[in-house]
DRENLO-393219 format. One line per field, with one value per residue: z, y, x of N, C-alpha, C, CB in turn; residue number from 0. Coordinates in steps of 0.05 Angstrom, whole numbers, plus 5000, padded with zeros to 4 digits. Atoms other than C-alpha are relative to their C-alpha. Glycine has a CB too. Layout:
N
n_up	[Z,...]
n_north	[Y,...]
n_east	[X,...]
ca_up	[Z,...]
ca_north	[Y,...]
ca_east	[X,...]
c_up	[Z,...]
c_north	[Y,...]
c_east	[X,...]
cb_up	[Z,...]
cb_north	[Y,...]
cb_east	[X,...]
k	[NUM,...]
//
This chain:
119
n_up	[4988,4971,4987,4980,4978,4987,4972,4980,4985,4971,4983,4980,4973,4985,4975,4979,5006,4981,5007,5023,5018,4986,4988,4971,4989,4972,4985,4971,4988,4982,4982,5005,4990,5012,5016,5004,5029,5009,4989,4994,4984,4973,4988,4994,5017,4989,5020,4990,5016,5009,5016,5017,4994,5019,4999,4973,5002,4981,5010,4982,5012,4984,4990,5005,4983,4972,4982,5012,4980,5011,4981,5011,5010,5011,5029,5014,5029,5008,5027,5008,4994,4982,4984,5012,4981,4984,5018,5000,4996,5027,4998,4980,4990,5005,4975,5000,5011,4982,4972,4997,4999,5016,4985,4992,5004,5025,5018,5027,5007,4983,5013,4993,4972,4994,4987,5017,5001,4982,5012]
n_north	[4991,4998,4978,5009,4981,5000,5010,4979,5000,5006,4978,5008,4995,4982,5013,4980,4986,4979,4975,4991,4980,4980,5014,5002,4991,4994,5017,4999,5025,5009,5021,5006,5027,5015,5024,5019,5006,5027,5023,5002,4978,4996,4973,4986,4976,4979,4991,4982,5000,4972,4991,4977,4976,4995,5023,5012,5028,5007,5018,5005,4992,5005,4977,5009,4990,5007,4984,4981,4985,4999,5006,4999,4975,4983,4998,5012,5000,5028,5005,5028,5016,5021,5015,5027,5022,4994,5003,4979,4974,4990,4972,4992,4973,4984,4989,4972,4984,4998,5007,5021,4989,5015,5018,4987,5014,5015,4988,5011,5003,4980,4989,5016,4997,4972,4987,4981,5004,4982,4993]
n_east	[4975,5001,4985,4980,4999,4974,5000,4999,4975,5003,4992,4981,5011,4983,4992,5002,5025,5007,4987,5016,4987,4985,4977,5004,5026,5001,5018,5000,4993,5021,4990,4972,4996,4978,5007,4978,4998,5006,4984,4971,4990,5012,4995,5025,5002,5018,5019,5021,5025,5003,5023,4993,5015,5022,5018,5000,4990,4979,4980,4978,4975,4977,4984,4973,4978,4999,5016,5019,5015,5027,5022,5027,5009,4979,5002,4977,5000,4996,4991,5002,4976,5010,4982,5004,5005,5024,5023,5020,4988,4992,4993,4981,5003,4976,4989,4992,5021,5023,4995,4980,4973,4980,4982,4975,4974,5001,4980,5004,5028,5014,5024,5024,5006,5005,4977,4985,4971,4985,4974]
ca_up	[6057,6130,6173,6211,6279,6313,6379,6441,6477,6546,6598,6644,6717,6760,6819,6858,6850,6913,6885,6820,6771,6824,6851,6924,6966,7034,7087,7161,7204,7242,7272,7280,7287,7270,7218,7210,7140,7098,7107,7095,7130,7203,7233,7259,7205,7226,7187,7193,7171,7132,7106,7047,7053,6990,6986,7049,7029,7078,7063,7099,7086,7111,7154,7126,7168,7241,7294,7281,7318,7283,7324,7314,7273,7248,7175,7127,7054,7017,6955,6916,6929,6957,7012,6980,7043,7073,7040,7021,7033,6968,6994,7034,7078,7060,7118,7136,7109,7152,7220,7208,7227,7186,7205,7244,7234,7162,7112,7053,7016,7050,6998,7019,7092,7088,7106,7077,7056,7110,7081]
ca_north	[5121,5117,5176,5165,5197,5219,5188,5230,5251,5223,5277,5272,5266,5322,5293,5358,5375,5416,5468,5475,5513,5551,5537,5550,5559,5588,5545,5538,5483,5441,5385,5371,5297,5245,5189,5126,5112,5050,4983,4988,5055,5072,5142,5191,5241,5306,5321,5371,5369,5432,5467,5514,5585,5591,5521,5483,5420,5385,5351,5323,5355,5342,5391,5386,5395,5388,5417,5462,5512,5495,5497,5493,5550,5576,5599,5562,5562,5495,5471,5405,5349,5282,5243,5175,5134,5168,5143,5199,5256,5296,5365,5400,5461,5518,5538,5610,5636,5660,5625,5569,5588,5569,5516,5541,5522,5500,5510,5465,5463,5528,5548,5491,5511,5587,5609,5671,5671,5701,5738]
ca_east	[5531,5546,5567,5631,5629,5692,5712,5701,5763,5772,5775,5834,5812,5837,5876,5875,5802,5798,5846,5805,5850,5888,5958,5941,5879,5864,5833,5816,5844,5792,5833,5907,5925,5978,5975,6015,6042,6030,6066,6141,6148,6137,6131,6080,6063,6030,5966,5909,5836,5821,5759,5768,5744,5701,5671,5653,5692,5738,5804,5865,5933,6003,6044,6115,6179,6197,6151,6092,6048,5982,5918,5844,5814,5881,5886,5932,5951,5948,5984,5982,6031,6011,6044,6057,6055,5993,5928,5880,5929,5936,5954,6008,6007,6055,6100,6113,6047,5988,5986,6036,6107,6168,6219,6278,6352,6339,6396,6379,6313,6291,6239,6193,6195,6188,6258,6292,6365,6410,6470]
c_up	[5030,5010,5020,5022,5013,5028,5019,5015,5029,5016,5021,5028,5015,5028,5023,4996,5020,4993,4976,4986,5015,5014,5030,5008,5030,5014,5030,5011,5020,5020,4993,5013,4989,4984,4998,4971,4994,5005,5003,5018,5028,5011,5010,4984,5010,4977,5013,4982,4995,4984,4984,5005,4982,5001,5026,4999,5020,4987,5021,4985,5019,5009,4996,5021,5029,5016,4985,5023,4992,5021,4986,4992,4990,4969,4987,4970,4990,4971,4994,5007,5020,5016,4992,5019,5018,4981,5003,5005,4974,5001,5022,5009,4995,5026,4997,4989,5019,5029,5005,4998,4982,5017,5006,4996,4975,4980,4971,4995,5014,4988,5008,5029,5009,5013,4979,5001,5018,4987,5021]
c_north	[5004,5024,4989,5021,4998,4990,5024,4998,4994,5023,4989,5008,5017,4988,5020,5017,5021,5027,5013,5024,5023,4987,4996,5009,5004,4983,5004,4972,4992,4979,4994,4973,4988,4977,4982,4993,4970,4981,5002,5022,5001,5027,5011,5026,5019,5009,5018,4997,5029,5004,5024,5023,5003,4978,4986,4971,4996,4981,4997,5008,4997,5026,4992,5012,4992,5021,5019,5013,5001,4992,5001,5029,5019,4999,4990,5003,4972,4999,4970,4986,4978,4988,4971,4978,5006,4998,5023,5028,5010,5029,5005,5028,5015,5013,5029,5019,4999,4991,4979,5011,4983,4982,5014,4982,4982,5014,4990,4996,5020,5009,4984,5005,5029,5015,5018,4994,5021,5005,5006]
c_east	[4997,5016,5019,5002,5028,4998,5000,5026,4995,5010,5018,4989,5019,5006,4997,4975,4992,5012,4985,5012,5014,5024,4999,4972,5002,4980,5002,5004,4978,5010,5029,5005,5026,4989,5023,5001,4995,5024,5030,5011,4987,5008,4973,5000,4979,4981,4978,4976,4993,4975,5009,4981,4975,4979,5003,5009,5023,5020,5022,5025,5023,5014,5029,5020,4997,4986,4981,4984,4970,4980,4974,4993,5022,4999,5026,4997,5008,5009,4997,5026,4993,5023,4996,4994,4976,4976,4980,5011,5012,5010,5021,4995,5026,5009,5007,4980,4976,5008,5021,5028,5019,5017,5026,5024,4999,5019,4997,4970,4982,4974,4975,4991,4999,5022,5014,5030,5013,5027,5020]
cb_up	[4985,5014,5013,4986,5021,5000,5005,5019,4997,5007,5011,4996,5015,5004,4998,5000,4998,5028,4992,5010,4982,5021,4993,5015,4994,5004,4993,5010,5014,4985,4998,5012,4994,5021,4972,5018,4991,4970,4983,4974,4986,5019,4978,5031,4970,5012,4987,5000,5016,4984,5019,4970,4998,4972,4976,5012,4972,5026,4974,5009,4989,4986,5030,4973,4999,5009,5018,4980,5005,4976,5023,5020,5020,5010,4992,5008,4988,5003,4996,4971,5010,4984,5031,4985,5017,5013,5005,5020,5022,4981,5005,4990,5030,4979,5009,4985,4971,4990,5012,4979,5028,4984,4983,5030,5024,4989,5010,4997,5005,5004,4970,4997,5017,5018,5011,5008,4971,5029,4980]
cb_north	[5025,4975,5021,4995,4993,5029,4982,4998,5028,4974,5014,5014,4973,5028,4989,5019,4979,4992,4995,5008,5011,5016,5016,5016,4980,5030,4971,5012,5001,4990,4974,5022,4982,4991,5008,4974,5007,5000,4978,4999,5027,4977,5019,5006,4992,5024,4975,5029,4985,5009,5007,4991,5025,5003,4981,5002,4993,4988,5010,4971,5028,4982,5007,5008,5030,4997,5017,4986,5028,4981,5021,4988,5015,4991,5029,4971,5022,4985,5008,4998,5017,4978,5004,4993,4996,5028,4974,4994,5000,4998,5018,4996,5000,5022,4984,5003,4991,4984,4991,4977,5001,5020,4974,5008,4984,4998,4995,4973,4972,5024,5000,4970,4985,5002,4979,5029,5002,4989,5023]
cb_east	[5010,5010,4981,5028,4978,5012,5024,4976,5015,5015,4976,5028,4995,4986,5028,5025,4978,5010,5029,4972,4979,4982,5025,5022,4978,4994,5005,4973,5028,4977,4983,5019,4977,5021,4990,4996,5028,4994,4994,5015,4994,5008,5013,4997,4994,5015,4986,5010,4977,5025,4976,4999,5017,5011,5005,4973,5009,4989,5012,5001,4998,5020,4993,5009,5000,5030,5019,4981,5011,4998,5001,4979,4984,5029,4994,5004,5020,4974,5030,4994,5023,4987,4995,5025,5025,5001,4986,4980,5022,4977,4975,5030,4992,4994,5025,5025,4991,4976,4974,4995,5011,5018,5005,4998,5007,4971,5028,5015,4990,5018,5004,5007,5020,4977,5020,4994,5011,5002,4996]
k	[0,1,2,3,4,5,6,7,8,9,10,11,12,13,14,15,16,17,18,19,20,21,22,23,24,25,26,27,28,29,30,31,32,33,34,35,36,37,38,39,40,41,42,43,44,45,46,47,48,49,50,51,52,53,54,55,56,57,58,59,60,61,62,63,64,65,66,67,68,69,70,71,72,73,74,75,76,77,78,79,80,81,82,83,84,85,86,87,88,89,90,91,92,93,94,95,96,97,98,99,100,101,102,103,104,105,106,107,108,109,110,111,112,113,114,115,116,117,118]
//
């Protein structure tokens, strides 16, 4: 009689491996640059190279919204969410937290850009 072995379950690859079971992480900005998107689109997207506080890994993340005040060695909070037309960019910086200011004169989609509701 032969023993039938069960198949091993395939482990799902974590796409946001820098966050590692946490919704956001704190990091330090090391370089602020621009990137050009892939073929059908054309723009200058603002990105920042960031080192995480706990582990010394580096990653590139996008700065959403119009204008920013990000500089070298400023502290930021990072969340998941890739930029589809920027290769290798899997994270976004949260506006209005730590050193990155919120977007001014924003009335729609305010929660993504750190703006409180004015009554």
